[in-house]
N, C-alpha and C positions, 0 to 999 in steps of 0.2 A: 101495227096499222090501227088506226082509229076506226070505229063502226061504220062511220060513213064513208071511209077513203081506203080503196083497196089498192096496195102498192105491189100485188103479186106480179102483174105484167112488167113493173119496173125491175123487180128481184129477178124475174126470168130473164130479162135482158143482161144481168150482169152474172146470171148463174150463182146464185148464193147456194152453198152446198149444204149448211147447215144454219139453223135460226136458233140462237139462245132467248128463251123466254124470262125477262126480267125487267123490270121497271117500265111498266106498261102506259105509255100516252094514249090514253083510250077514254071512251065514254065512262067505261067501270075501271078506274086507273089502279085498282088493287087486284085485277084478275090475275090468276095464277097463284097468289099468296094464300098460304095456309090458313091463316085467320079469316080470310075473305071467303074461302070456301067452305071451311069449317067453323064457324063464329063462336061456338060455344064447347069449350074443351070438356065440359062437365058431362055431355051426351055420349051416347054410345057410338062409337066409330065403326061399328058393324052394321048400322041403320042406315039406309041411304037417305032416309027422310031428313037426316041432320045435316046433311050436306047441301050447299047451294052452288051447284056446277053450271048454271045456265050463263051468267056472263063470261065466264072462262071458255065454255064451250064456243060462245059467239065469237070470242078472241081467237081461239085455236084453229077452228074449222076453216075459215079464209086460208090460213096458212097452209093447210093441208091438202085443200079441194082448189084453191085459186077463186073461190067464189064466195060471196057475203050470205048466199042464202042456202048453199048445199052441204049435204053429209057426204063424206067420202065413201062411206060403206053402203049406200044405197045402189041398186043396181042401174039407176037412172043418172047415177053422178057422171060428171064428165070425166073423162080420162086424160089427164095432162102428161104430155111427156115431159115436161119439167116437175120435180119434185124436191123440196127442200127437206132434209132431216131436221129433227127437233132436239135440242138440249133442253130438259126442264129443269129449272132451278126450284129445289124444294125449300121453302122459307119464306122471307119478307122482302119486299122492296125497301131500298133507301129510305130513312124517315127524315126529312129535313125539318118538321116542325120542332119547335121550342119543348113541346112535351112528347118523350118517346114512350109510346104505348105498346107497339107491335113486336120490339126488337129484343124482348127478354128471353132468355132460356126458359124452354117450356118447364112448367110445374112437373110433368109428367112426360119423361122422355119415351116409354113404351107406348104411352096414349098417342104422343106427336106422330111416332112410327106406324101406329095403326092407321091414322089420318093418311100418311103417305102412301100406305099400300092401297088405301080406298081410292086414293086419285090414281094410283097407277092401274088399278082395276077398272076405273071407270073409262080411260083413254087408250088402253090396250087391250081389255077384254070385254067390253061393252056393259060392264057393272052400272046398275042403276041408270038405265036409259042411255048407256055410254057408247063408246066408239072402238074400233080397232084400227088404231092410229099408228101403231108400231113405233112408238118412241122409245128408243133403245138407251139414251144418256139421261141419268138421273143425278143432279149434283145437289150436295147437302149444302144448303145455306150459301150467303154470298157477303164476302169481305168481313169475315169475323173479327179480322185485326182491326178494322175501324171504330175505334172508341174514343171520339174527340175529348167527349166531357170526363171521361175516366182517365184520360192521360194527361191533360193539359188544364181542365177547367173551362176550356172554351165551349161555347154554344155552336154547335154545328152540325152537320149531316152524321148520321150514326148508323152502324149495322148490325152492333152486337152490345147488349148491356151487361152481359157476363164476363167470366174470365177465359184465359185458354182454356182451361181444365173443363170448364162448362161445355166449350164448344166440342173438345175431344170426347167428351162423354156423349154429346148428341151424334157426333159421327160415328162413335163406334156401336150404339144402339141401333140407329137408323140403316147404317149400311149393312149390318149384320141381319137386321129384319127384312130388309130389301132383297139382299142376295139369297136369303133362305127361301123366300117366296117365290122369286123370280130370278132363278140363278143364270138365265141367258141375257138379262139388263146389265148395262154398265153403270156402274156407282162410283162418285169420285167427289172431289172437292179439293183444297178447301177456298178455292177462288179468293184468294187473299189480294189486297191492293199492293203489298210489300212482300218481298221475299228475301229481300238481303242485299248486300252491296259487293263491289269489288274492292280488294285490298291488295295492294302491290300485286296487281294483275291476276288476283286468284279470287273466285267468287265465294263469299262467306254467307251461308243462309241465315236467316235471323231467328231469334227465340222461338218464336211461332211454328216456323217451318220445321226447325230440328226437334220440337216437341212433339208435333204432328208426325212427323216421320218415325219417332221413337213409339209412338202408340200404335201406328200402323204394323210395325215391325213386332213390338212385342205381344199384341194381341191377335196377329196375321189376319188382319181385317181386309175385308174387299177394298181394293184401290186399284180400278179399271184405269181412271183417267186422273191426272194431277191438273186441275185448273189454276190459273193465275191472271192477274191484270197487271197492267203498265199504262201509265199516261206520261208521256215525255216528250220535250222538243227535240230530241236528239234521234232521229229515225234508224240510225244505226244500232241503237241500244237492244232493240228487240231482238235480233239475231244473236248478238252477244249473250242475252239473258237464256234465251233457248239452248245455245249450246251448253251453258253453264248449268242449267236445271235439268238437261238431258244427262249430262255427266252424272249429276247428284243422284238421281234416280237409278241410274244404272249401278253406281257404287255402292247403293243400298240394297241392291237385288232387285230392283223394280225395272227391270230392261223391257218388260211387256207393258208397261203402264204408259197410256198414252200421255202425250203432252199437249195441252190445249190452251192457248192463250185467248179466253173467250171474254174479254174486253180488252181494247185497245184504241187510243186515240192520241191527238197531241196533248200537250200539258196546258196548262191553265184553268181557268174556270168555265161555268156554263155561258158567262157573258162573251167568251172568246167566239171567233167567226169559225166554227170547226168546220162547217159545210162550205166554207168559201174558198176563194180563189188562193188566198194566203196559205190553206192547207192542201192545195192541189197536188204539188210536188212531194209533199211530204207523206200523203197516203200512197202514192206512187212510189215512192222509195222504200216505204215500208213493206208493201205487198212484194216488191222485185226482191229484195233482201230475204224475205221469209221463204222464196223460193230454194233458196241455198241454205235452209235450216233443218233441224230435225224435229220441227213443230209437225203434229199430226192434225190440228186445226186451229183456226183463229176467227175469232168474231169480233168485227169492227164494232164500237159504240158511236153511233147506232144507225139503223136502217128503218126507222120509223118517222113519227112527227117530233121527235123530242129536240130541245135546241142544240143537242150536240149531233144531230142526225145529218145525212147526205140529201135530207128532204127538207121542204119547208113545213110550216105548219098544216098546209094545205094539200102536201104530198108532191109539190113541185121538185123536180130535180134539182140539187145544189151543184157546184163544180166538183165535189169530191165525189159525187156519184159517176161523173164522166171519166175520173180517174180510174174507178172500179172497171167502167165499161172498156176502158182502153186495156186495162189487165186482162180481161175477158178475151180481148182480141188476142193478145200474146197466147192465153191458153189454149186458144183455138188451133194453135200449131204447138202440140202438146210435147214434141220431142225436144226437151231442151238441150241447147248448144251450149250457153256461156250466161253467168251471171257476174258481173263485175262492177265492183264500186270504183267509180272514177276518181272521186274526190270524197274523203272521208267525211260522211254527214252531210254532202252536199249534192253528189248527183250519182246515179247508178244506172246501168243499163241492162237488159237481158234480151237474148236472140233465141227463138225457137224455129223449127221447121214442122211441116206436117208429114205425116207418115208416108204420103204418097211422093215425097221429096219433090213438089212442086210450088212450094209455098215457103217464105221464110218472114217472120215478123220480128222487128227489132223493137224494144220499148224503152224510151229514155225518160227518166224522170229527174228533172233539175229542181233541187228545192232551195238551195240558196247560193246559185252561182250566176249574177245578173248578166244577161245578155251573152250567153256563153256559145261559143262554137265548137262542135265535135266532128271530127273525122274518124269515120269508119271505113276500114280497108275491106273492100269486098273481094274475097279470094275463097275458091273451092265450094262455089254455089253448087248445090246439089243436082244441077241440070246444065247443059250446055246450050248454047243460042240466046235468043231475046228474051227480055223481061219487061214487066211491067212495074213502075213504082209508084205508090200512092202514098202521101204524108198526111196524117191526121193530128190535129193538134188540140191540147185542153190548155187554155190560159184564160185571161181577163177577157178576150175577145171571142175566143172559139170553145166551142162545146163539142170537140170531138168530129168537127166537120174536117172534110177532106180539103187541104190547103194547097197542095201540089198533086199534079198526076201526069206521068210522061213514061215514054217508052223508050228502052235502051238497046243498042244493038250489041250483041255478043256479051260483053263483061263491062263492067264500070269499075275502076281500080279503087277509086274514093268516093264515098258518099259524105256529103257534108250536110250536118243537121244543125241548124241554129235555134236556140231556145232561149226563153227568157226565165227569170226567177219565179218559182213555185208554177212550173208547168209541166206536163207529159206530152211527150211526141211518139207516135206510133207509125213505123216505117212497115208497110206491106209490099214485099218482093215477089212477083208471082212469075212462073213460067208463061210463055205463050209462043 
């Protein structure tokens, strides 16, 4: 969120469970970054005067409190029923400029780790006029495998100007230092943009992942969560990768390591209309398919005022926001009945009911099936007697408004849903 735009209420509408701090489109757009908070690495990391926390404080606290003015730890602070957790990325934002200054490996890995400890103390223990935000997840760097200039000679964005081994060393030192000082926190990474590829139906991890896993096993490093990113035009790819990566972690003895997809969106570049109607069915498809996957968490990129976001530059919701709001309606009936991909990569639905057995929700996401008609056989509803049916639509015309509402006597053998390409339809069936 930008300093003068508070998106908290919108986040509350869709119930965002965890927020990852990275690539801040804000008044101070390098907030959160190590070099922004601790600009002179020659200084003493134990001295609070050498840190510049205030801009990052001003960014994080509205996420914690829901207010642009409040501290969460004051007695007068408003108590919110909704609260999002935070995953803090330690490192630097992506650097799109021709000259890369921030993304080199630290000259002193121990000193860099000392700064990380200072940041954690500030936000979790109140050090340096800090806070008690109870941030549990701490991620070491972002996409260290993106090195366009190193690999191709091409000018472009980059996240790491070192080698694979340089990153492995950074992770080793920082993860051990953080875990030794804060054993109850969760430390992970490597937040890579690529992970490998499917060959003859089998997923083969790339060189970077293989080396990272070998390091963690050989040195017995803290590895509480494995984070990864994917941008693709195939909405079914996320679930396939999640299943493959979960199996890879388990096979290597990391069955307790959480699997977190902490960046996902459609393929293409920032010029694509990521928040627009063309991505509505895509977002709905991915969210639905991940219900039936081994993921422990996922972060859409993004829910701020970035060009890739579900909000525009002024915080107005775009179409993908309503896809997420539709998904929240499904989650409000939390007993999952079924998830089924109707046509591979094109359409999918999920159904759930509430614990009181008085309400059923069906969410249908149509990504690439023009003017499709789907018939759902309604049998074994968890109540007998009459029902109400409401149909909500997200498409080029509707923003999750109720398009139809009617009552039915006893049972309706078939429910017909019409949808168009890149749309989401939610059906609420309630006992009355």
